[in-house]
Structures are given as C-alpha cells and as structure tokens.
N, C-alpha and C positions, 0 to 999 in steps of 0.2 A: 501270297497272291501272284508274285512274279513267277514262281515255280509252276503254279497251276496254269497260268497264262501260256507258258511255253508249250504245254500240251494241247490246250483247248482253243487258244486264240493267240498264236505266236506273233501276230502283227499288231496286237493291241498295245497301245501306249500306256505305260504305268506311271501314274502321278504319285509322288510320295515325298520322302525325305532325302533321297540319295542324289539324284542328278541335279535337277533344279529344285531348290528347297521351297516347295509350296507350303510345307508344314515344318515346324521346328524340329531339329534333330535332338535337342535336349530341352530340359525344363518341362513344364506342365503342358499337356495337350488340352488346352482349354476350349470352351465353346467359341471364343473369339478366334483362336488360331485355326480351328476347323472351318468356320464360316468364311474367314478371310481367305484361306487357301482355296476353298471351293469356288469362291467368287472370282478369284484370279484365274483359275482353271477354266471356268465356264464363260468368263468375260461378262458376267452379270453383276449388277450392283448388289452389295450385301443387303439383306432384309433388315438388318439392325444398324442403326447409326451409332457406332462405337464412339465417335468423336463427341456426340451429344452426351452420351453416358459419362465420358471422361470429364466433360465440363461440369455436369451436374454433381458428380462425385467430388471434384475439386472444390466446388462451392460449398458442399455440405460439410466437408471435413477441414476446411481452412482454419477454423478457430479451435479445433480439437488438438489437445497435446498428443505428441507422438508416443505411442505405447507399443513398441515392438516386443515380440515374445522374448523372454530373457530368463536365464536360470535364477532360481530363488536366492535370496540372501542366505549365505551359509551353505549353499549346495556343495557337496563334496566334489561334484564334477568340475566345478570351477577350479578347485585346487589341482585336480588331475590334469586338466587342460593346461594350467600354468606350468606344471612340471614337464609335460610333453613338449610344449613350445620352448621352454627354457633349455631342455636337453638337446633338442634337435635344431634349435635356432631358426625354426620355421622353414627349414630347407628340405624336410621330408615331404612325402605325400601322405595325406591322412584320409583314407576311406572311412566313412562313418556309417551309422546304421539307424534303425528306427527306435527312438526313445527320447527322453528328455535331453540327452546329450547331443542330439542332432542340432540343438540350439547353439552348440559350440562353434558352428561355422561362422557366426557373426563376429565382427571385431568387438573388443580387442583380443578375444581368445583365438579366433580364426583357426579352429581345428575342425576340418570337415571339407574335403575337396570333392568327394563324389558320394552320392547316396542313390542306390538303385532299388533295393528292396530289403526286407528283413533277412538278416543273416549274410548279406552280400559283402560286408566290409572285409572279412578275412579272405574271401575268394578274390575280390577285385584287387586287394593288396598284392596277392601273389602274381596276378597277371601284370600289374603295373611294375612290380619289382623285376620280374623276368624280362619285360620288354625294355625297361629303361636303366636298370641297375641302381636306381635311386632308392634310398632307404624308405620303407613304408611302415607306418604305424597305424594299424587298423584299430578303430574304436568301436566297442560294442558294450551293451549293458548286460547285467546279470540274467535277467529274464530272457532277453533275446539270445544270449549265449546258449541257454538250454533249448530254446525253441528252434534255432536254425543255424548255429555256428559250427556244430560238431563235425558234420561231413566236410566242410571247408577246412577245418583244422586238421583233420585226418589227411586230407590231400596235401596240406603244407608239410606234414611230417613225412608222408610217403615220397614226395618229390623233393624233400629237403629245401623248401623255399626259405630264403632269408627274409622273413617278415616278423614283425612284432605285433602281437595282439594285446591291446590294452583293454582289459575287461573292467568297466566301471561298475563296481558292485555296491549298490546302495541298499541292499538287503530287502528289496521290494520291487514290485512292478509299478513304479511311481506315476508314469505318464498317464496310465488309464485308470488310476484310482487306488493304488496301493494294494493290489491283489498279491497273494503269496505266490511263490514259485518253488521248484524243488530245492533251491538253495536257502530257503527261509526256515525250514523245519516245521512248517505249519501248512495245513491243507486249506482249501477254500471254505471248508466248513468249520474252521478254527479248531481243528483237532491236531494233536501232535503227530508229526510225521518224521520219517527218517530224513535227515538233512543231507543233501548231496552237495559236496563242496566242489566249486568250480576248479580249484587247483588240482584236486584229485582226478577230476574228469580229464583235465589237460594232460596230466601225467599218464593217465590210462590210455590216452590217444597216442602217446609216444613222445610228447614234448619233453626235451631234456632240461631246458631252462624255464622253470616256473617259479615265480616269486609272488608273495603277497605283501602289500605295503599299505600304510595309512597315508592317503594323499595329503593330509594336513602336516605330515612330517616331511617338509619340503626337501631337506638335505638327504635323508635316507631314500625317499622315493626317487629323487633325481639320480642318486648313485646306482640304484637298482635298474632304473630305466636305461641309463647309459650302458650298463652291462648288457641289457637285453638287446638294445639296438645294435651293439657291436658283436653279438653272438653269431657265429657262422651257421645259422640254421633257424628254424622257427623258435620263437620265444613267446612266453605269455607272462604278463604282469597283471595281477589282480589288484586294482585300487579299491580297497574296501573301507567304507565308512557309511554309517546309516543316513538315509534321506533326512534332510534337516526338518522337513515338515513332520515326519514321524517322531523325530527326536524332540522337537519343541512341544508337540502334542503330549508326549509322555511326561515331559517335565511339568507341563501345566497340570496334568492329572495328579502328579505327585506333589504339587505345590512348591516346586523348585523355582526360585526366581532367577531369571537371566539378567546378569549385569552387563549391559552393552559396552562395546569398546569405545574409547574416546580418543580424540586427537589432542595431543599435548602442545605446549608452546615450542617444542623442538621442531615442529613441522615447518618446512621451508617452502611449502606449496610446490614441490617438484612434480606433483600429480602422478607419481608412479603407481599409487594405489588405484587411481581411476583409469589411467592409461593401460595398465597391465591386467586388471581384474574385471572392470566393468560391473562391480557389485552395485545393485540398486540401492543399497543402504548407505553408500558413500556418495555424497553430493558436494556441490559448491554452494556455500552460503556466505553472502557478503564478501565474495571474492576469495574465500578461503575454504580449504577442504573441511568437510563436516560429516559426521556420522549420524544418520537418522536413528535415534534411540528406539523408535517404534518398529523399525525393520531389522535392526542388528540382532544377530543370533549369537554373537560372541564366539564365532568359530575361530577367530584369531588369524585367519589367512592374511589379512591386510597388515597386521602387526608383524607377521613373519617375513613379508617381502619389503617392508618399508626400509629404505637405505639409511634413514636417519633415526630409526627406532623411535619414531614420534607418535606411534599409536600404542596405547595400552589397553589390555583387555582384563577386566576385573574378575573374570571367572563367573561362576554361578553358585 
C-alpha cells in the first residue's frame, strides 16, 4: 500500500503497524485488533463493547476447569522436546512449524519461539542464526517437511547455514486426522506406495550430517543432537517414533493390554516428572505424584528422566 501510495497519493498518510502501532505487529490480527485500531484512527467509538464481552466471558468460564491444548500422554514429541531442551539448555532459538508439535511452545517444554507459516521453521532459523550467531534448532513435522521444508533446507545447504533441523517424525499427519504422507508408504486410498525416507531426502539435498534417533532413547538422542548442534553447517536429526494414538489403537485391535507405569515408594516428590514433562497422565493426588492409569500409555519417558528411579513401567 505504501509503495502504491508513493505513485498515486504521495501525501496520503498510511496507518499501519510500523510508525504508530495502530495494529499489532505480531500475534493474531483479530476482529478486536482491527476494530480498535480503526476506532483510534478515526476517533470514533468502537461499535462493539469489548469490555462487556470480556465481563460476560469471564463470568461464563469462571467455574470451568482450565483445559489448555496439550500433547497427548505418550506423545513422542514430548520426548523430542525434552531432549532438545536438555541438550541446548534452553539457550538456543527454536523456530517451530504447523503441526501437533506447535504445542511445544507452552511450559514446561517451552520449545517454539516463532511460528510464521507452514515450512517457515527451517528458513527463519537461518535468518536468525545469520543475524545473531545464536544456535538455532528448527522444529518441523514429517508431513510438513515433505510439504514445505525442502526449498529452505536446500538454501541452508547452498549457503552453509549453521542450523539444526529437528524433524519430528511420528509416521503420520496426526494433527488433521492421521492422513498418510510420502514417508508412510501408504496412499490416501490405503494402497501400498513407495516410501520416501526423510533422511534420504535430506542427504539428497546435500546435508552432510543426517541422523535418525528414537526420541525415547534419551541418552542416544541427546548425544546425536549435541553433535548436530555443534556441526559447522546444516544438520538434520530425525526423531522417529509412531504417534501414540495410532500405536494404542493398533494395540487395542490386537488385544494387547497396556500395563501403565506406577510411582513407587522411592518417590521423593521432587516433581521432576511434572516440571520437566507436563504429561497429562502425571498428576498430584493427596499431595503426592500419581499416574492416572486410564491415561498412561506406558511410554516410559517419565521413568527415564526420574532422578530417583521411582517410576516403574510394567511393559505391555
């Protein structure tokens, strides 16, 4: 608009996000933001009483329990995020992308500093690293990788950007209903297809450091990610483990019983499992850490990170 105005109306005043912030420069451009900005520009009273709406909303939800969006119990992304934060100490910048893993921005996982659009993680990571020199670990999912990450990855190789791309591969497009993608070996019509491996695509793009890890193997995944972050060029780590919803569904179909994890008397109530993981299956009951047997998938992540080895998982 400003460029067009230079030719057709050079004296016109442009209201926007840059000089005086009538509209927010980040976050969602909501109806409220637009109406409030226009009201300030025109000097007119907003046609909507947002204060009244806020009051009615607060009254309506005051007795409802808080239910923020959260990763499922047993989600492999939780393990991946734990490894990323453990290795980087929370000191890197974490551009994220469109998928279930976008929920990683919330505490205690806190992995996700910027999200622009699908496929943007690997590209924004390059710009941030180039401008600041800070380590950047971009997070993207398997389906989104195939959809929109490859051009950005090629750019990282071509310009030798020191960025790490963490591909969270749960072998499905989980967020939108478990649709297949080129990495699953199945078409949308449930026929067998040639499976395109993410690691092979990354190698084909010219990435020299490419590794595949199981995120639930904390020690091995941490060692590999540390190498990747220290690598003097673009690196790719594929965190591969199936979506827990698909895994549990398959076990039910096969009649395989899941034996949930349990908290033993070795527990000191240090709360590490709660503070570090935020798994909805781990709760506080009667002042002590407890595992909800109806939610636990026996993934074993909590047992892996417990400093007192106070959690036991019986397997399945």
